[in-house]
N, C-alpha and C positions, 0 to 999 in steps of 0.2 A: 480432476474436476476443472482445472484451469487450460487454456488454450490462447495461442499468439502471446506468450509471455515475452516481455521485454522489459530488461532492467534500466531504470531510468536514473537510478542514485542511491543516496545514501542520505537518511535524514541526519538532524544535527544530533540526535541522540544515539547514533552507528546503526539505524534500522535500514537496511536494504529495502528499496521501493521500487515497484514493478509496475506496469502496464498490462493488462490482462481481461481474457473473457472466460466467463465460464462456459463449459463444454456444452450447456443446452442453449446458448446462444445469448442474444442480448445485448447491451453495450458494453464497451469496454470500460473497465475499472481500475482505478489506481490504487494500490494498499502494499502489501506486505505479505510474505508466505511463511505461514505458521511454522513449517519445517526450518526454516531459518532461525525461527525465533527460540526453538527447543535449544539451540546451542547458546544464544546470547542473552534472552531474556523469557524464560520459561514461565515464569509467571504471567504473561500477557497470551500463554498457548490453553486452550480450553479442549481436552478430548470428549467429544460427543460419545453417547450411549453405541452408537454404530462404526465407532472406531476412527471417524474421521477428525483431525484438528480444526479448530476455529480460533481467530485471534481475537483476544481482547482489546480492541483500539482504546477502550478509555485509559489502558496503561501505557499506551504510548504517544510519541509527540507526533503523529500524523493519523489521518483518518482516511477510510476508502471512500472513494466517492466514484461517482459514474460519470464518463465523459459524453459529452455530446457526440452524435454519430459523424458531423464534420470535424473530428478531431485533427485531422490533417495541419491544419496551420500552428497548431498547439505545441509548442517544442518540448522535450523532456524537462527541462529545467522548470517551464512553465506549469507542468504538471504537479511536478514535485510541489511547486509553491502552493498551488490551490488544495494539494492534500494536507500540506501542514497549514494554512491558515482555518481549512475547514476543521482541524480538531479541537482548537481551542482559541478563541478569540481574545481573552485573556493572559495567555504567554506568548507572546511573538517567538517564532521559530527562525532558524535558517538551515537552508538546505543546499546540499553540494551533488552536483550532476556528476553521472557517471564518468570515469575515465576512460 
């Protein structure tokens, strides 16, 4: 369901974070993959009636965010920080870029 997938790094809770687009087009998003979460945070994965997985971002330290079209000047680390800040203002988180 996703294309143009690029690993950005890992959240403070150890969640892999990616930039991606959906196959039907639209903006670039920053978020995680349900398949990764099945192994490390299965309680944050919802299986839909059609058999696809969805992420319950309320149970994670990051949010899925969409990025502006002119995303080229945005670094991977900056995208990670935005996803972490977007989730919960009340609890600051740190992020680590991919190595």
